[in-house]
TIKEDREN-61623 format. One record per residue (C-alpha): residue number from 1; residue in three letters; chain; x, y, z. Coordinates in nm, 2 decimals. Layout:
<rs>
R;pos;code;unit;px;py;pz
R;NUM;ALA;A;X;Y;Z
...
</rs>
This chain:
<rs>
R;pos;code;unit;px;py;pz
R;1;MET;A;3.85;0.73;0.97
R;2;THR;A;3.75;1.09;0.96
R;3;PRO;A;3.88;1.27;1.28
R;4;ARG;A;3.61;1.36;1.53
R;5;LYS;A;3.54;1.73;1.58
R;6;PRO;A;3.41;1.80;1.93
R;7;TRP;A;3.31;2.14;1.84
R;8;ARG;A;3.03;2.01;1.61
R;9;ASN;A;2.85;1.86;1.90
R;10;LEU;A;2.89;2.17;2.12
R;11;ALA;A;2.78;2.41;1.85
R;12;GLY;A;2.49;2.21;1.77
R;13;SER;A;2.38;2.17;2.12
R;14;VAL;A;2.38;2.54;2.16
R;15;VAL;A;2.14;2.57;1.88
R;16;ASP;A;1.92;2.29;2.00
R;17;ARG;A;1.90;2.45;2.35
R;18;ALA;A;1.78;2.78;2.19
R;19;VAL;A;1.51;2.60;2.00
R;20;ILE;A;1.39;2.44;2.32
R;21;LEU;A;1.37;2.76;2.51
R;22;ALA;A;1.18;2.92;2.23
R;23;GLY;A;0.94;2.63;2.22
R;24;GLN;A;0.88;2.66;2.61
R;25;VAL;A;0.75;3.02;2.56
R;26;ARG;A;0.52;2.91;2.29
R;27;ASN;A;0.39;2.59;2.45
R;28;ILE;A;0.18;2.74;2.73
R;29;GLY;A;-0.10;2.50;2.82
R;30;PRO;A;-0.34;2.39;3.08
R;31;THR;A;-0.26;2.39;3.45
R;32;LEU;A;-0.10;2.08;3.60
R;33;PRO;A;-0.40;1.95;3.79
R;34;ASN;A;-0.61;1.98;3.47
R;35;ARG;A;-0.36;1.80;3.27
R;36;VAL;A;-0.34;1.51;3.52
R;37;GLY;A;-0.72;1.47;3.53
R;38;ALA;A;-0.74;1.47;3.15
R;39;THR;A;-0.45;1.21;3.12
R;40;GLU;A;-0.61;0.97;3.37
R;41;GLU;A;-0.94;0.99;3.18
R;42;ALA;A;-0.78;0.93;2.85
R;43;THR;A;-0.57;0.65;2.99
R;44;ALA;A;-0.88;0.47;3.13
R;45;PHE;A;-1.03;0.48;2.77
R;46;TYR;A;-0.73;0.38;2.56
R;47;ASP;A;-0.51;0.17;2.79
R;48;THR;A;-0.68;-0.17;2.73
R;49;GLU;A;-0.54;-0.51;2.65
R;50;GLU;A;-0.76;-0.49;2.33
R;51;SER;A;-0.59;-0.16;2.23
R;52;LEU;A;-0.24;-0.34;2.24
R;53;ALA;A;-0.36;-0.67;2.10
R;54;ASP;A;-0.60;-0.59;1.82
R;55;ASP;A;-0.41;-0.39;1.55
R;56;THR;A;-0.71;-0.40;1.31
R;57;ARG;A;-0.92;-0.20;1.56
R;58;PHE;A;-0.66;0.05;1.70
R;59;PHE;A;-0.47;0.10;1.37
R;60;PRO;A;-0.73;0.01;1.10
R;61;ALA;A;-0.61;-0.01;0.74
R;62;PRO;A;-0.72;0.27;0.51
R;63;SER;A;-0.91;0.23;0.20
R;64;PRO;A;-0.73;0.29;-0.14
R;65;ILE;A;-0.67;0.65;-0.22
R;66;ALA;A;-0.70;0.84;-0.55
R;67;PRO;A;-0.50;1.16;-0.48
R;68;LYS;A;-0.57;1.48;-0.67
R;69;ARG;A;-0.23;1.57;-0.81
R;70;VAL;A;-0.14;1.94;-0.89
R;71;ARG;A;0.18;1.96;-1.09
R;72;ILE;A;0.42;2.23;-0.96
R;73;ALA;A;0.75;2.14;-1.14
R;74;ASP;A;0.92;1.85;-1.34
R;75;TYR;A;1.28;1.76;-1.40
R;76;ASP;A;1.45;1.45;-1.56
R;77;GLY;A;1.12;1.25;-1.62
R;78;VAL;A;1.01;1.33;-1.26
R;79;ASP;A;0.69;1.51;-1.18
R;80;VAL;A;0.66;1.71;-0.87
R;81;ASP;A;0.32;1.71;-0.75
R;82;ASP;A;0.13;1.85;-0.45
R;83;ALA;A;-0.12;1.56;-0.38
R;84;THR;A;-0.44;1.59;-0.17
R;85;TRP;A;-0.70;1.33;-0.07
R;86;PRO;A;-0.97;1.30;0.22
R;87;SER;A;-0.83;1.14;0.53
R;88;THR;A;-1.12;0.91;0.62
R;89;PHE;A;-0.98;0.84;0.97
R;90;THR;A;-1.24;0.83;1.24
R;91;PRO;A;-1.14;0.88;1.62
R;92;LEU;A;-1.19;0.58;1.84
R;93;ALA;A;-1.33;0.80;2.11
R;94;GLU;A;-1.68;0.91;2.05
R;95;GLY;A;-1.90;1.20;2.16
R;96;VAL;A;-1.72;1.54;2.24
R;97;VAL;A;-1.38;1.41;2.17
R;98;ARG;A;-1.47;1.29;1.82
R;99;GLU;A;-1.66;1.61;1.75
R;100;ARG;A;-1.37;1.82;1.87
R;101;TYR;A;-1.12;1.63;1.67
R;102;LEU;A;-1.31;1.64;1.34
R;103;SER;A;-1.41;2.01;1.38
R;104;ARG;A;-1.05;2.09;1.25
R;105;VAL;A;-1.16;2.09;0.88
R;106;GLU;A;-0.80;2.15;0.74
R;107;ASN;A;-0.69;1.84;0.92
R;108;ARG;A;-0.93;1.61;0.74
R;109;THR;A;-0.74;1.65;0.41
R;110;VAL;A;-0.40;1.48;0.36
R;111;VAL;A;-0.15;1.70;0.17
R;112;ALA;A;0.16;1.54;0.03
R;113;ARG;A;0.46;1.65;-0.18
R;114;MET;A;0.55;1.37;-0.43
R;115;HIS;A;0.84;1.34;-0.67
R;116;LEU;A;0.72;1.06;-0.90
R;117;HIS;A;0.85;0.92;-1.22
R;118;ARG;A;0.62;0.92;-1.52
R;119;THR;A;0.70;0.55;-1.55
R;120;PRO;A;0.64;0.43;-1.20
R;121;ALA;A;0.96;0.33;-1.01
R;122;LYS;A;1.01;-0.01;-0.87
R;123;VAL;A;1.14;0.14;-0.54
R;124;ALA;A;0.98;0.43;-0.34
R;125;PHE;A;1.05;0.61;-0.02
R;126;VAL;A;0.82;0.78;0.21
R;127;PHE;A;0.98;1.07;0.40
R;128;VAL;A;0.83;1.16;0.75
R;129;HIS;A;0.89;1.50;0.88
R;130;GLY;A;0.93;1.61;1.24
R;131;TYR;A;0.74;1.82;1.50
R;132;LEU;A;0.68;2.18;1.37
R;133;GLY;A;0.78;2.06;1.02
R;134;GLY;A;0.59;2.02;0.70
R;135;HIS;A;0.69;2.34;0.52
R;136;TRP;A;0.79;2.23;0.17
R;137;LEU;A;1.08;2.49;0.13
R;138;LEU;A;1.25;2.37;0.44
R;139;GLU;A;1.16;1.99;0.40
R;140;GLU;A;1.30;1.98;0.05
R;141;ARG;A;1.62;2.12;0.20
R;142;LYS;A;1.64;1.87;0.48
R;143;PHE;A;1.52;1.55;0.29
R;144;PRO;A;1.69;1.43;-0.03
R;145;PHE;A;1.39;1.44;-0.25
R;146;ARG;A;1.57;1.53;-0.58
R;147;ALA;A;1.89;1.33;-0.49
R;148;TYR;A;1.68;1.02;-0.44
R;149;ALA;A;1.44;1.07;-0.74
R;150;ARG;A;1.75;1.13;-0.96
R;151;GLN;A;1.87;0.77;-0.87
R;152;GLY;A;1.55;0.63;-1.01
R;153;VAL;A;1.32;0.60;-0.70
R;154;ASP;A;0.99;0.77;-0.62
R;155;VAL;A;0.94;0.98;-0.32
R;156;ALA;A;0.64;1.10;-0.12
R;157;MET;A;0.60;1.31;0.22
R;158;PRO;A;0.26;1.34;0.35
R;159;LEU;A;0.20;1.61;0.61
R;160;LEU;A;0.14;1.50;0.97
R;161;PRO;A;-0.19;1.58;1.15
R;162;PHE;A;-0.23;1.95;1.25
R;163;HIS;A;0.09;2.04;1.07
R;164;ALA;A;0.15;2.32;0.82
R;165;LEU;A;-0.13;2.32;0.57
R;166;ARG;A;-0.33;2.08;0.78
R;167;ALA;A;-0.33;2.32;1.08
R;168;ASP;A;-0.63;2.53;1.17
R;169;PRO;A;-0.54;2.88;1.06
R;170;SER;A;-0.71;3.03;1.37
R;171;HIS;A;-0.49;2.82;1.60
R;172;GLN;A;-0.22;3.01;1.75
R;173;GLY;A;0.11;2.86;1.90
R;174;ALA;A;0.25;2.50;1.87
R;175;PRO;A;0.07;2.24;1.67
R;176;LEU;A;-0.20;2.05;1.85
R;177;PHE;A;-0.01;1.73;1.79
R;178;PRO;A;0.16;1.61;2.00
R;179;GLY;A;0.02;1.86;2.26
R;180;HIS;A;-0.14;1.91;2.59
R;181;ASP;A;-0.46;1.74;2.51
R;182;PRO;A;-0.40;1.36;2.57
R;183;TRP;A;-0.72;1.26;2.35
R;184;ILE;A;-0.61;1.47;2.07
R;185;THR;A;-0.26;1.33;2.09
R;186;VAL;A;-0.35;0.98;2.09
R;187;GLU;A;-0.60;1.01;1.81
R;188;ALA;A;-0.34;1.20;1.61
R;189;PHE;A;-0.09;0.94;1.64
R;190;ARG;A;-0.35;0.70;1.51
R;191;GLN;A;-0.44;0.93;1.23
R;192;ALA;A;-0.07;0.98;1.14
R;193;ILE;A;-0.03;0.60;1.10
R;194;PHE;A;-0.35;0.57;0.90
R;195;ASP;A;-0.23;0.85;0.65
R;196;LEU;A;0.11;0.70;0.63
R;197;ARG;A;-0.03;0.35;0.55
R;198;ALA;A;-0.26;0.51;0.28
R;199;THR;A;0.07;0.66;0.11
R;200;VAL;A;0.26;0.35;0.13
R;201;ALA;A;-0.04;0.15;-0.03
R;202;PHE;A;-0.08;0.42;-0.29
R;203;LEU;A;0.29;0.38;-0.40
R;204;ARG;A;0.27;0.00;-0.39
R;205;ALA;A;-0.05;0.01;-0.61
R;206;ARG;A;0.14;0.24;-0.85
R;207;GLY;A;0.40;-0.02;-0.90
R;208;ALA;A;0.65;0.00;-0.62
R;209;GLU;A;0.79;-0.34;-0.53
R;210;LYS;A;0.98;-0.20;-0.24
R;211;VAL;A;0.86;0.09;-0.01
R;212;ALA;A;1.09;0.23;0.26
R;213;LEU;A;1.05;0.48;0.54
R;214;LEU;A;1.28;0.76;0.63
R;215;GLY;A;1.17;0.97;0.93
R;216;MET;A;1.34;1.24;1.14
R;217;SER;A;1.25;1.32;1.51
R;218;LEU;A;0.87;1.27;1.54
R;219;GLY;A;0.87;1.14;1.20
R;220;ALA;A;1.12;0.88;1.31
R;221;TYR;A;0.90;0.78;1.60
R;222;LEU;A;0.61;0.73;1.35
R;223;SER;A;0.83;0.53;1.11
R;224;ALA;A;0.92;0.30;1.40
R;225;LEU;A;0.56;0.26;1.50
R;226;LEU;A;0.46;0.18;1.15
R;227;ALA;A;0.74;-0.08;1.15
R;228;THR;A;0.53;-0.26;1.41
R;229;LEU;A;0.24;-0.29;1.17
R;230;ASP;A;0.38;-0.35;0.83
R;231;GLY;A;0.65;-0.62;0.79
R;232;ASP;A;0.67;-0.57;0.42
R;233;LEU;A;0.85;-0.25;0.44
R;234;ALA;A;1.18;-0.26;0.26
R;235;GLY;A;1.36;-0.04;0.51
R;236;VAL;A;1.30;0.19;0.80
R;237;CYS;A;1.55;0.46;0.89
R;238;ALA;A;1.49;0.65;1.23
R;239;LEU;A;1.72;0.96;1.23
R;240;THR;A;1.76;1.15;1.56
R;241;PRO;A;1.45;0.97;1.67
R;242;LEU;A;1.20;1.05;1.94
R;243;ALA;A;1.13;0.73;2.12
R;244;ALA;A;0.97;0.81;2.44
R;245;LEU;A;0.76;1.13;2.41
R;246;ALA;A;0.69;1.17;2.79
R;247;ASP;A;1.06;1.17;2.89
R;248;VAL;A;1.15;1.43;2.62
R;249;ALA;A;0.86;1.65;2.72
R;250;TYR;A;0.97;1.62;3.09
R;251;ALA;A;1.34;1.69;3.01
R;252;ASN;A;1.26;1.99;2.80
R;253;GLY;A;1.03;2.14;3.08
R;254;GLU;A;0.71;2.10;2.90
R;255;LEU;A;0.55;1.92;3.18
R;256;GLY;A;0.65;2.17;3.44
R;257;ARG;A;0.91;2.12;3.71
R;258;GLY;A;0.94;1.92;4.03
R;259;GLU;A;0.79;1.60;4.17
R;260;GLU;A;0.44;1.68;4.03
R;261;ALA;A;0.58;1.71;3.69
R;262;ALA;A;0.77;1.37;3.73
R;263;ASN;A;0.44;1.23;3.82
R;264;LEU;A;0.26;1.37;3.52
R;265;ARG;A;0.55;1.22;3.30
R;266;ASP;A;0.48;0.88;3.43
R;267;ARG;A;0.11;0.92;3.38
R;268;VAL;A;0.17;1.04;3.01
R;269;ASP;A;0.42;0.75;2.95
R;270;HIS;A;0.14;0.51;3.07
R;271;LEU;A;-0.11;0.67;2.84
R;272;LEU;A;0.11;0.67;2.53
R;273;ARG;A;0.23;0.30;2.54
R;274;VAL;A;-0.07;0.21;2.32
R;275;VAL;A;0.10;0.43;2.05
R;276;SER;A;0.46;0.37;2.14
R;277;PRO;A;0.72;0.18;1.92
R;278;LEU;A;0.88;0.07;2.24
R;279;ALA;A;0.58;-0.12;2.36
R;280;ARG;A;0.54;-0.32;2.05
R;281;ALA;A;0.77;-0.56;1.85
R;282;PRO;A;0.87;-0.47;1.50
R;283;LYS;A;0.74;-0.67;1.22
R;284;VAL;A;1.02;-0.55;0.98
R;285;PRO;A;1.33;-0.78;1.00
R;286;LYS;A;1.63;-0.65;1.20
R;287;GLU;A;1.84;-0.62;0.88
R;288;ARG;A;1.60;-0.37;0.74
R;289;LEU;A;1.61;-0.14;1.05
R;290;TRP;A;1.85;0.15;1.11
R;291;VAL;A;1.87;0.40;1.40
R;292;ILE;A;2.09;0.71;1.37
R;293;GLY;A;2.15;0.94;1.67
R;294;ALA;A;2.34;1.27;1.70
R;295;GLU;A;2.59;1.30;1.98
R;296;GLY;A;2.51;1.65;2.07
R;297;ASP;A;2.13;1.62;2.03
R;298;ARG;A;1.95;1.82;2.31
R;299;ILE;A;1.60;1.80;2.17
R;300;THR;A;1.57;1.42;2.13
R;301;PRO;A;1.89;1.33;2.31
R;302;LEU;A;2.11;1.03;2.21
R;303;SER;A;1.96;0.82;2.48
R;304;GLN;A;1.64;0.82;2.28
R;305;ALA;A;1.82;0.67;1.99
R;306;GLU;A;1.99;0.42;2.22
R;307;ARG;A;1.65;0.31;2.36
R;308;LEU;A;1.51;0.24;2.01
R;309;ALA;A;1.81;0.06;1.89
R;310;ALA;A;1.81;-0.15;2.20
R;311;HIS;A;1.45;-0.23;2.16
R;312;TRP;A;1.51;-0.33;1.80
R;313;GLY;A;1.82;-0.54;1.90
R;314;ILE;A;2.04;-0.36;1.65
R;315;GLU;A;2.35;-0.14;1.66
R;316;LEU;A;2.31;0.24;1.70
R;317;THR;A;2.49;0.45;1.44
R;318;ARG;A;2.62;0.78;1.59
R;319;ILE;A;2.68;1.09;1.39
R;320;GLU;A;2.83;1.43;1.51
R;321;GLY;A;2.64;1.75;1.56
R;322;SER;A;2.29;1.79;1.70
R;323;HIS;A;1.92;1.77;1.62
R;324;ILE;A;1.91;2.10;1.43
R;325;VAL;A;2.27;2.09;1.31
R;326;PRO;A;2.36;1.73;1.23
R;327;PHE;A;2.68;1.63;1.05
R;328;GLY;A;2.69;1.32;0.83
R;329;ARG;A;2.32;1.33;0.75
R;330;LYS;A;2.38;1.34;0.37
R;331;ASP;A;2.61;1.02;0.39
R;332;ALA;A;2.34;0.85;0.59
R;333;PHE;A;2.08;0.94;0.32
R;334;ARG;A;2.32;0.78;0.05
R;335;THR;A;2.37;0.47;0.27
R;336;PHE;A;2.01;0.41;0.33
R;337;LEU;A;1.93;0.45;-0.04
R;338;THR;A;2.20;0.19;-0.12
R;339;ARG;A;2.07;-0.04;0.15
R;340;VAL;A;1.72;-0.05;0.03
R;341;THR;A;1.78;-0.04;-0.35
R;342;ALA;A;2.05;-0.32;-0.33
R;343;GLY;A;1.89;-0.53;-0.07
</rs>
């Protein structure tokens, strides 16, 4: 067994804390009373038994897509394409909320980076990036696009709503999703799942007999949520996952401080149960699920990974380091690839 190196957790934690502090400066939003009122209104609309019970209404299946693919590179029989297609998602809320949501024109087009074999692979992976992510230069360093493709599998990463190329260029500061507006946040969770399902369906239609998800942070949350809808996924790996958004936002000071902030945390947690993987049972069998937490993580603490693993009824895998500076991630990537392809 490789000796543990405590400095890894400490060093990683320092980097994580610096990122949190920077985010608090950027993420200045509405006053607390306004946020409480908006959260209560959104909860009254979304938090119904129908929302939790009727997947076809709350998480509708997308129609088949025909992405427009622009070739940007190729290697070893693999084409690297930037793919786009219209997101035909419609917000559940009507009126002003729907109008405001759909007014963000850039967000109505899905953008995805794909590494696809010219002869479609039998196994494919969908990578799901985290909050503030979606910038290709960084994502192709964090995720094993080429390493996986060179092992004979296809890979795709769709951008999450309101991130990177899907962000409104006139918007300053942190992405709108997840953000201070509870209506936008819930609808964007719904849209993210809608777009991920479209990506999975495209890969299956192209010839993939197995499609697995590998998500980090917010992407791990969404991967876990999709695992409650699609039991045919060949695997789901949640790496340094976000599991309970309200708790993380509260711990990082994004809801304010004191008793009022704790009250807002409880209200946000209640609102988000309709889009929470912790409020729903996974349809993917246990043996295909994997949760990995970093011991020094200060952005989505180890307790988040522990909660998701406990909910799934599986053992948690722990790695050293932190959210931003993990150690052992490459080994985890190799192991997950083997699990899916050999399973």
